[in-house]
C-alpha positions in Angstrom: -47.1 -48.3 -61.4 -45.7 -45.7 -62.6 -42.1 -44.1 -60.1 -42.7 -40.3 -58.4 -41.5 -37.8 -60.2 -38.3 -35.6 -59.3 -39.8 -32.4 -59.5 -42.2 -34.6 -56.6 -40.0 -35.9 -54.6 -38.4 -32.4 -54.2 -41.9 -31.3 -53.1 -42.5 -33.7 -50.7 -39.0 -32.7 -49.2 -39.5 -29.7 -48.8 -42.9 -30.0 -47.3 -41.1 -32.3 -44.6 -38.7 -29.7 -43.5 -41.2 -27.1 -43.0 -43.3 -29.0 -40.8 -40.6 -30.7 -38.8 -39.4 -26.6 -38.5 -43.1 -25.6 -37.3 -43.1 -28.7 -34.6 -39.2 -28.0 -32.9 -40.7 -24.1 -32.8 -44.3 -25.9 -31.4 -41.3 -27.8 -28.5 -40.6 -25.8 -25.2 -36.9 -25.1 -24.4 -35.3 -27.5 -21.9 -36.2 -25.7 -18.5 -33.4 -24.0 -17.4 -33.3 -21.3 -14.4 -31.6 -18.0 -13.8 -29.2 -16.5 -11.1 -32.3 -14.7 -9.8 -34.7 -17.8 -9.4 -32.3 -19.2 -6.5 -33.3 -19.0 -3.3 -31.4 -17.3 -0.7 -31.1 -16.6 3.3 -33.8 -13.6 3.4 -30.9 -12.5 6.2 -27.1 -12.0 5.9 -27.4 -14.3 3.0 -24.2 -16.0 2.0 -23.0 -16.2 -1.5 -23.8 -19.1 -4.2 -21.3 -21.6 -4.8 -20.3 -24.2 -7.7 -23.5 -26.5 -7.3 -25.9 -23.2 -6.6 -25.4 -22.7 -10.3 -25.9 -25.5 -12.1 -28.4 -25.0 -14.6 -28.0 -21.5 -15.0 -28.2 -20.3 -18.5 -26.8 -16.3 -18.3 -28.1 -13.9 -20.7 -26.1 -11.2 -22.4 -25.0 -8.5 -20.8 -27.3 -5.3 -20.7 -25.6 -2.4 -21.9 -24.1 0.6 -19.8 -25.0 -1.1 -16.7 -22.9 -2.6 -13.6 -25.8 -2.7 -11.3 -26.4 -5.0 -8.7 -24.4 -6.8 -5.9 -21.7 -9.0 -7.1 -19.9 -11.7 -4.9 -16.0 -12.0 -5.3 -15.1 -15.3 -3.1 -15.7 -16.9 -5.6 -15.8 -20.8 -5.3 -12.9 -21.8 -2.7 -9.2 -22.5 -3.6 -7.2 -24.3 -1.7 -9.3 -23.5 1.4 -9.1 -20.0 0.7 -11.5 -18.0 -1.1 -9.8 -16.0 -4.1 -10.8 -12.9 -2.8 -9.6 -13.3 1.0 -5.9 -12.7 0.8 -3.9 -12.6 3.9 -0.5 -13.1 1.8 -0.7 -9.9 -0.3 -2.7 -9.0 -3.4 -3.8 -11.8 -6.1 -0.9 -11.0 -8.3 1.7 -10.6 -6.3 1.4 -13.3 -3.4 4.0 -12.8 -0.8 4.1 -16.6 -0.3 7.0 -19.0 -1.5 6.4 -22.2 -3.0 6.3 -24.9 0.2 7.0 -22.0 3.0 3.3 -20.5 3.0 2.7 -20.8 6.8 2.7 -18.3 9.5 5.7 -16.5 10.6 7.5 -18.5 7.7 11.6 -17.8 7.8 11.9 -15.7 4.6 11.4 -12.5 5.0 12.8 -11.1 1.3 10.4 -9.7 -1.2 12.9 -9.8 -3.8 12.7 -13.8 -3.8 9.0 -14.3 -3.9 8.0 -16.0 -7.0 6.7 -12.3 -9.0 8.3 -9.9 -6.6 7.0 -5.4 -6.7 9.4 -3.2 -8.9 10.1 -1.8 -5.8 12.2 1.8 -5.8 14.4 2.2 -2.1 12.0 4.5 -0.9 9.7 2.0 -1.3 12.3 -1.4 0.1 12.5 1.0 3.4 8.9 1.8 3.8 8.1 -2.2 3.4 10.7 -2.7 6.0 9.1 -0.6 8.6 5.9 -2.2 8.5 5.0 -5.6 9.7 2.1 -7.6 9.0 0.8 -10.2 11.3 -1.5 -13.0 10.6 -0.6 -15.4 7.1 2.1 -14.8 4.7 5.8 -15.0 5.1 6.6 -11.6 6.5 4.1 -12.1 9.3 5.6 -11.1 12.7 3.6 -12.1 16.4 0.6 -9.9 17.1 2.8 -7.6 19.7 5.4 -6.6 17.3 2.8 -5.9 14.4 2.2 -1.9 13.1 -0.8 -2.9 10.4 -3.2 0.3 10.8 -6.3 -1.8 11.1 -5.4 -3.6 13.8 -6.2 -0.1 16.3 -9.9 -0.2 13.5 -8.2 2.6 11.3 -10.1 2.3 8.1 -8.4 -0.2 5.7 -8.4 2.5 2.8 -8.6 1.5 -0.9 -7.7 -0.4 -3.1 -6.7 -2.4 0.2 -10.4 -3.2 0.5 -10.2 -5.0 -2.9 -6.5 -6.8 -2.5 -6.9 -8.0 0.2 -10.5 -8.2 2.2 -12.5 -8.4 -0.8 -16.0 -10.1 -0.4 -19.7 -8.6 -1.7 -20.2 -5.2 -2.8 -23.7 -4.1 -4.7 -22.4 -1.0 -7.4 -26.1 1.6 -8.2 -26.0 3.9 -10.9 -27.6 6.9 -10.8 -27.9 9.7 -13.7 -24.3 11.6 -13.1 -22.5 9.1 -10.5 -21.8 5.3 -9.3 -21.8 4.1 -5.8 -19.9 0.8 -4.8 -20.7 -0.5 -1.5 -18.6 -3.0 -0.1 -19.4 -5.6 2.3 -16.2 -5.0 4.3 -16.3 -2.4 7.0 -19.4 -1.5 5.4 -18.0 1.2 3.3 -19.4 2.8 0.3 -17.5 5.1 -2.6 -18.9 7.5 -4.9 -17.6 7.3 -8.4 -18.3 10.6 -10.1 -19.5 9.9 -14.0 -20.7 13.9 -14.7 -17.6 14.9 -16.5 -15.7 16.4 -14.0 -11.5 15.5 -13.9 -9.9 14.6 -10.5 -8.6 17.3 -8.3 -5.2 18.9 -8.8 -4.4 19.2 -4.7 -6.7 16.7 -3.1 -7.0 16.7 0.6 -6.0 13.3 1.2 -8.9 10.7 1.5 -9.1 7.0 3.6 -11.0 6.0 0.0 -9.7 9.0 -2.5 -11.8 11.0 -4.9 -12.8 9.3 -8.3 -13.8 9.4 -11.6 -15.8 7.2 -14.2 -16.3 6.8 -18.0 -17.4 3.9 -20.3 -15.2 3.0 -22.7 -17.7 1.1 -24.4 -20.7 -0.9 -23.5 -19.3 -3.4 -21.4 -16.0 -1.3 -19.6 -16.2 0.9 -16.9 -13.2 2.7 -16.1 -12.1 4.3 -12.8 -9.6 6.1 -11.7 -8.8 7.5 -8.0 -6.3 9.6 -6.2 -5.8 11.6 -3.3 -5.3 8.4 -1.4 -4.6 8.5 2.4 -0.4 7.4 2.7 -1.5 6.0 6.4 -3.0 3.2 4.9 -1.3 -0.2 3.5 -2.1 -1.1 0.2 -2.5 -5.2 1.1 -2.2 -7.3 4.6 1.1 -7.8 3.5 2.4 -4.2 4.3 2.8 -2.9 0.4 3.4 0.8 0.4 2.4 3.5 -1.1 2.6 7.3 -1.0 0.1 10.5 -1.7 1.0 10.2 -4.9 -0.6 7.0 -5.6 -3.0 6.3 -8.7 -5.4 3.2 -9.3 -7.5 2.5 -12.1 -9.8 -0.3 -12.2 -11.3 -2.0 -14.9 -14.9 -3.2 -14.4 -15.8 -5.7 -17.6 -19.1 -6.8 -18.0 -18.9 -10.7 -19.5 -22.1 -11.7 -19.5 -25.5 -11.0 -17.1 -24.2 -12.9 -14.2 -20.5 -12.5 -14.8 -18.0 -9.6 -14.4 -14.2 -9.3 -14.5 -11.8 -6.6 -12.1 -8.8 -6.0 -13.0 -6.8 -3.0 -10.6 -3.6 -1.1 -11.7 -1.3 0.3 -9.4 0.8 3.2 -10.7 3.2 5.1 -8.1 6.7 6.1 -9.0 7.8 7.1 -5.5 7.2 3.6 -4.2 7.1 1.3 -7.3 9.5 1.7 -10.8 6.6 1.3 -13.3 2.7 0.2 -12.7 1.6 -3.0 -11.7 -1.7 -4.8 -11.6 -2.7 -6.2 -8.2 -6.1 -7.9 -9.9 -6.0 -8.7 -13.3 -9.4 -10.6 -14.8 -10.5 -11.1 -11.3 -14.0 -12.8 -11.6 -17.2 -11.3 -10.0 -20.5 -13.5 -9.7 -23.6 -11.5 -9.8 -26.1 -13.1 -6.6 -29.8 -13.4 -6.7 -32.5 -10.6 -6.2 -32.8 -10.1 -2.6 -29.3 -11.0 -1.7 -29.2 -9.6 2.3 -25.5 -8.5 2.7 -24.3 -9.0 6.7 -22.5 -6.7 8.8 -18.5 -6.7 8.5 -17.7 -4.0 10.9 -14.1 -3.3 12.8 -15.4 -2.9 16.3 -13.0 -1.6 19.0 -15.0 -3.0 22.0 -14.4 -6.3 21.0 -10.8 -5.9 20.0 -10.5 -5.1 23.6 -12.4 -8.0 24.2 -10.5 -9.9 22.2 -7.4 -8.8 23.7 -8.6 -9.3 27.1 -9.6 -12.9 26.3 -6.5 -13.9 24.0 -3.6 -12.0 24.8 -1.0 -11.1 22.9 1.5 -13.7 21.6 5.2 -12.1 21.8 5.9 -8.7 23.5 7.1 -5.9 20.8 10.2 -5.0 20.4 12.3 -2.9 22.5 
């Protein structure tokens, strides 16, 4: 029986290869789900974590689009959601290793692992701020002077440094709206090309303009911030000259990173970052953001029921 020629063998191999590719194309892909296919509570939704995202395959990031509801708490680390920092800005926590209990004994900011570059005015102003709650600088509630304890607005960027939860971003033709769960606040970021005001009347959340650096990076500059506010829950100060830069970088359809830089020469010898590549995760469509307000009546009831831990200094 004659053996097949080399050309006949090559033709057979080519036909087999084509047939395999055709069959592979007809085979349905492995099942997967998207974030928008995950069910959440219809009212007062809770952010998704860990196991909820198994099987999710994120699509590529849309160009020049940050819209959606984003969760900043993420998966819990050591019992605390990373967006909720009682001990200060995420990159500069005012906690010493082994001494992170409330009202710890060490209150010297120079001795923390990652100290901030305070000016003399910055150090003096910091010492006049008496935070309560957790962290090495905390004092008993009766001795504290945190502005939010009397329901003053937390201001910006404290809402991102200490109580960063869910936010919704909406894009319009000439501005971007950032709606934050904490205190149910919103900010308007103008994208119509206007310049920041040269001598602004102070606002709790300042004046903001934004622009795209590329198809996936949006940068916001904010000035005109009321110096009655603190930068974080540990009482880090700022002056009315504060400039804040936010850099949102969208990685894919479901993930984004945020870096926040502080520039205030009166209080700090050099700029510093409070958040660096901080992860945000998009929540499913239909996510209902619950209310978080500071209510003076609720605060009064709390003080009546619980009372202060210690009388104020005299």
